[in-house]
VEXDREN-2710 file (C-alpha; in Angstrom, 1 decimal):
% VEXDREN-2710
k/r/px/py/pz
1/MET/40.6/-34.9/9.4
2/THR/38.7/-33.4/6.5
3/GLU/35.8/-31.0/6.9
4/ASP/33.4/-33.6/5.5
5/GLN/34.6/-36.2/8.0
6/SER/34.2/-33.7/10.8
7/LEU/30.6/-33.0/9.7
8/GLY/29.9/-36.7/9.5
9/ASN/31.1/-37.3/13.1
10/ASP/29.1/-34.5/14.5
11/GLU/25.9/-36.0/15.8
12/HIS/24.4/-32.5/15.9
13/ALA/25.1/-31.7/12.3
14/ILE/22.0/-30.8/10.2
15/PRO/21.5/-33.2/7.3
16/LEU/21.6/-31.6/3.9
17/ALA/18.3/-31.9/2.0
18/PRO/18.8/-33.4/-1.5
19/ARG/18.3/-30.9/-4.3
20/GLN/15.3/-31.5/-6.5
21/LEU/16.5/-32.0/-10.1
22/VAL/14.1/-31.3/-12.9
23/LEU/15.2/-33.3/-16.0
24/ALA/14.5/-32.1/-19.5
25/LEU/12.7/-35.2/-20.8
26/ASP/11.3/-35.7/-24.3
27/HIS/7.5/-36.1/-24.2
28/ALA/5.7/-38.3/-26.7
29/ILE/3.7/-36.4/-29.3
30/SER/1.3/-38.1/-31.5
31/PHE/1.2/-37.1/-35.2
32/ALA/-1.8/-39.2/-35.9
33/ARG/-4.7/-37.7/-37.9
34/GLU/-7.1/-38.1/-35.0
35/ASP/-4.8/-36.1/-32.7
36/PHE/-4.7/-33.1/-35.0
37/LEU/-6.5/-30.1/-33.4
38/GLU/-8.7/-28.4/-36.0
39/GLY/-9.7/-24.8/-36.0
40/PRO/-10.1/-21.7/-38.2
41/SER/-6.4/-21.0/-38.1
42/ASN/-5.5/-24.3/-39.8
43/GLU/-8.6/-25.4/-41.8
44/THR/-7.1/-24.3/-45.1
45/ALA/-3.9/-26.1/-44.5
46/LEU/-5.7/-29.3/-43.5
47/ALA/-7.9/-29.1/-46.6
48/LEU/-4.8/-28.9/-48.7
49/ILE/-3.5/-32.1/-47.1
50/GLU/-6.7/-34.0/-47.4
51/ARG/-7.6/-33.1/-51.0
52/TRP/-4.3/-34.5/-52.3
53/PRO/-3.7/-35.5/-55.1
54/ASP/-6.0/-32.8/-56.4
55/TRP/-3.4/-30.1/-55.9
56/PRO/-2.9/-27.0/-58.1
57/ASP/0.8/-27.8/-58.4
58/ARG/3.2/-30.7/-57.8
59/LEU/4.8/-28.7/-55.0
60/ALA/3.1/-26.9/-52.1
61/VAL/4.4/-25.0/-49.0
62/LEU/3.0/-24.9/-45.5
63/VAL/4.0/-21.7/-43.7
64/GLY/3.5/-21.0/-40.0
65/PRO/5.1/-20.1/-36.7
66/GLU/6.8/-22.7/-34.5
67/GLY/4.4/-25.2/-33.1
68/SER/1.5/-24.3/-35.4
69/GLY/1.1/-27.8/-36.7
70/LYS/3.3/-27.9/-39.9
71/SER/5.1/-31.0/-38.9
72/HIS/1.9/-32.7/-37.8
73/LEU/0.2/-32.0/-41.1
74/ALA/3.4/-33.1/-43.0
75/ALA/3.3/-36.4/-41.0
76/ILE/-0.4/-36.9/-41.9
77/TRP/0.4/-36.3/-45.6
78/ALA/3.4/-38.6/-45.5
79/GLN/1.2/-41.3/-44.1
80/ILE/-1.3/-40.8/-46.9
81/THR/1.3/-40.7/-49.7
82/GLY/4.1/-42.8/-48.4
83/ALA/6.4/-39.8/-48.6
84/ARG/9.8/-39.8/-47.0
85/ILE/10.5/-36.9/-44.6
86/LEU/13.7/-34.9/-45.1
87/SER/15.2/-32.0/-43.2
88/SER/16.1/-29.1/-45.4
89/LYS/19.5/-29.1/-43.9
90/LEU/20.3/-32.4/-45.5
91/LEU/19.3/-31.3/-49.1
92/GLY/22.9/-31.2/-50.3
93/GLU/23.6/-34.7/-49.0
94/THR/20.5/-36.4/-50.3
95/ASP/20.3/-38.8/-53.2
96/LEU/17.2/-37.4/-54.8
97/PRO/16.3/-40.4/-57.0
98/HIS/16.2/-42.5/-53.8
99/ALA/14.3/-39.8/-51.9
100/PHE/11.7/-39.7/-54.7
101/ALA/11.3/-43.4/-54.8
102/THR/7.7/-43.3/-53.4
103/GLY/6.6/-40.5/-55.7
104/ALA/6.3/-38.0/-52.8
105/LEU/8.6/-36.2/-50.5
106/VAL/8.4/-33.9/-47.4
107/VAL/11.1/-31.3/-46.9
108/GLU/10.8/-29.7/-43.5
109/ASP/12.0/-26.4/-42.0
110/LEU/13.2/-24.4/-45.0
111/GLU/15.1/-21.4/-43.8
112/ALA/16.9/-18.6/-45.7
113/ASP/19.9/-18.8/-43.4
114/GLY/22.2/-21.6/-44.5
115/LEU/19.9/-22.6/-47.4
116/ASN/21.6/-24.8/-50.0
117/GLU/20.2/-22.9/-53.0
118/ARG/21.7/-25.2/-55.6
119/ALA/20.3/-28.3/-54.0
120/LEU/16.8/-26.8/-53.6
121/PHE/16.9/-25.6/-57.2
122/HIS/17.8/-29.1/-58.3
123/LEU/15.1/-30.7/-56.2
124/ILE/12.3/-28.4/-57.6
125/ASN/13.4/-29.1/-61.2
126/MET/13.7/-32.8/-60.7
127/ALA/10.4/-33.1/-58.9
128/ARG/8.6/-31.4/-61.8
129/GLU/10.5/-33.6/-64.4
130/GLN/9.7/-36.8/-62.6
131/GLN/6.2/-35.8/-61.5
132/VAL/6.9/-36.2/-57.8
133/ASP/4.7/-34.4/-55.3
134/VAL/6.7/-32.4/-52.7
135/LEU/5.4/-30.7/-49.5
136/LEU/7.7/-28.1/-48.0
137/THR/7.3/-26.5/-44.6
138/ALA/8.8/-23.1/-43.5
139/ARG/8.2/-20.4/-40.9
140/THR/8.2/-17.7/-43.6
141/PRO/7.2/-17.8/-47.2
142/PRO/10.1/-19.0/-49.4
143/ALA/9.3/-16.3/-52.0
144/ALA/10.7/-13.8/-49.4
145/PHE/14.1/-15.6/-49.1
146/ASN/17.0/-13.5/-50.3
147/VAL/18.4/-16.1/-52.7
148/HIS/21.2/-15.5/-55.2
149/ILE/20.2/-17.9/-57.9
150/ARG/17.7/-15.9/-60.0
151/ASP/15.9/-18.9/-61.4
152/LEU/15.4/-20.3/-57.9
153/HIS/13.8/-17.1/-56.9
154/SER/11.4/-17.3/-59.8
155/ARG/10.5/-20.9/-58.9
156/LEU/9.9/-20.1/-55.2
157/ARG/7.8/-17.1/-56.1
158/VAL/5.2/-19.2/-57.9
159/LEU/4.9/-22.1/-55.4
160/PRO/1.5/-22.4/-53.8
161/VAL/1.6/-21.3/-50.2
162/VAL/-0.9/-22.1/-47.4
163/ALA/-0.4/-20.3/-44.1
164/LEU/-1.3/-21.5/-40.6
165/GLU/-2.4/-18.6/-38.5
166/ALA/-2.4/-17.9/-34.7
167/PRO/-4.9/-20.1/-32.8
168/ASP/-8.3/-18.6/-31.9
169/ASP/-9.5/-18.9/-28.3
170/ALA/-11.2/-22.3/-28.7
171/LEU/-8.2/-23.8/-30.4
172/LEU/-5.8/-22.3/-27.8
173/ARG/-7.7/-24.0/-25.0
174/MET/-7.7/-27.3/-26.8
175/LEU/-4.0/-26.9/-27.4
176/ILE/-3.3/-26.3/-23.7
177/VAL/-5.3/-29.5/-22.8
178/LYS/-3.4/-31.5/-25.5
179/LEU/0.0/-30.3/-24.4
180/ALA/-0.8/-31.1/-20.8
181/ALA/-2.0/-34.6/-21.8
182/ASP/1.3/-35.1/-23.8
183/ARG/3.0/-34.7/-20.4
184/GLN/0.5/-36.8/-18.6
185/LEU/-0.9/-33.8/-16.7
186/ALA/-4.5/-33.5/-15.7
187/VAL/-5.8/-30.0/-16.0
188/ASP/-9.2/-28.6/-15.1
189/GLU/-11.3/-25.9/-16.8
190/ALA/-10.3/-23.2/-14.3
191/LEU/-6.6/-23.7/-15.1
192/VAL/-7.1/-23.8/-18.8
193/ASN/-9.2/-20.6/-18.8
194/TYR/-6.7/-18.9/-16.6
195/LEU/-3.8/-19.7/-18.9
196/ALA/-5.7/-18.9/-22.1
197/ASN/-6.5/-15.4/-20.7
198/ARG/-2.9/-14.6/-19.7
199/ILE/-0.5/-16.0/-22.2
200/GLU/0.2/-14.8/-25.7
201/ARG/-2.1/-16.4/-28.2
202/SER/0.5/-18.5/-29.9
203/PHE/1.5/-22.2/-30.1
204/ALA/4.9/-21.5/-28.7
205/SER/3.6/-19.6/-25.7
206/ALA/1.2/-22.4/-24.9
207/ARG/4.0/-25.0/-25.1
208/SER/6.3/-22.8/-22.9
209/ALA/3.5/-22.3/-20.3
210/ILE/2.8/-26.0/-19.9
211/ALA/6.5/-26.8/-19.7
212/LEU/7.0/-24.2/-17.0
213/LEU/4.0/-25.5/-15.0
214/ASP/5.2/-29.1/-15.3
215/GLU/8.8/-28.2/-14.2
216/GLU/7.6/-26.0/-11.2
217/ALA/5.1/-28.7/-10.1
218/LEU/7.9/-31.3/-10.1
219/ARG/10.4/-28.9/-8.3
220/LYS/7.9/-27.9/-5.6
221/HIS/6.1/-31.3/-5.3
222/ARG/2.8/-29.7/-6.1
223/PRO/0.0/-30.5/-8.4
224/VAL/-0.6/-28.5/-11.6
225/THR/-3.4/-26.2/-10.5
226/ARG/-4.8/-22.7/-11.2
227/SER/-3.1/-21.7/-7.9
228/LEU/0.3/-22.6/-9.2
229/ALA/-0.4/-21.0/-12.5
230/ALA/-1.4/-17.8/-10.7
231/GLU/2.0/-17.7/-9.0
232/LEU/3.8/-18.1/-12.3
233/PHE/1.7/-15.9/-14.6
234/ARG/0.5/-13.0/-12.5
235/ALA/-0.3/-9.9/-14.5
236/PRO/2.4/-7.3/-14.1
END
């Protein structure tokens, strides 16, 4: 007789409680214009998007930290212009004439590491030759990339760059509410204020805080409240 069988036949055995599993589910995020949260930290970037095609150059770069709204703004611009959206990692595999078919293109997440310099150089030159508008996004200014193609460096150095800054207090609070709503969580003012006063003032920190609250609430079968937040974000 196995140990499991023995336990199953013991009428006094204590039943094992099922473990609560927290699944990492994707949460729907709206990139519609009306769902973009405006504030002093992103007003210049939003103005750039909305004043197209009156741009100072055919190409422009949005720079900002993770979660700052670069992809949301790029999606708004793509909706306005009909642009295709392309990951920078696919530059070397892309048929540029096809990508330029609508006269506009978004290239997301430019990074110095692993950058296909020749492909980016070719894209910039062809965009100017064919008068295609290109919006690039990156976490750091491309002019600071340590590239080996000298002519590429000179082209990156003159690209117009608009930076998205850290959110102010008002935008941080709105962001917390939106991130909670994306997860179908109802949050009250007490919870929002508590979080805003205890987390780093950044988009990434707000996203991590809401994700942690959601996961803990599921695991403990509790509502998302200030009390739960106090347990997770006590000051050291």
